[in-house]
Phi, psi and omega in degrees: 000143179239158177238132182238142175210147172254008179270102184299313177300323176298316180297320177298316177301314180299323177294320179295340178265008175098006179263115185265129178293141179265337181193165171237123183268113180255015190288350182233069183298148005274005180281160176219160173225131175271125186255127173250107183277162177053041180274145174257185180295339180301322180294324178290322177296320176297319178298320178294318179297318178300314179296329180274359180078022182256006184285138176239133182209153175285117191298323181291318177296316180300314182298317179299315179293317181297319177297320178296315178301316181296319176297317179296315183292324178296322182268356181051055173243181181262158179292138171223138178292147176283000000 
């Protein structure tokens, strides 16, 4: 099962929680979708917590990941671990 989102801050939050994106789908411009493959129900629960304003995250890590996502999306490349 996979989880897809075009919400970049949500994707950054999910990454801080250990969910690594498997791809970024650019097939429907100008929209994109960040794909998290092999996702369990836990990722959906995290997304619900995020949407409800209950997410807790280390701010420096979140900011670093969000900037990386924005750079990747601007250049339309795929996610790679550092």
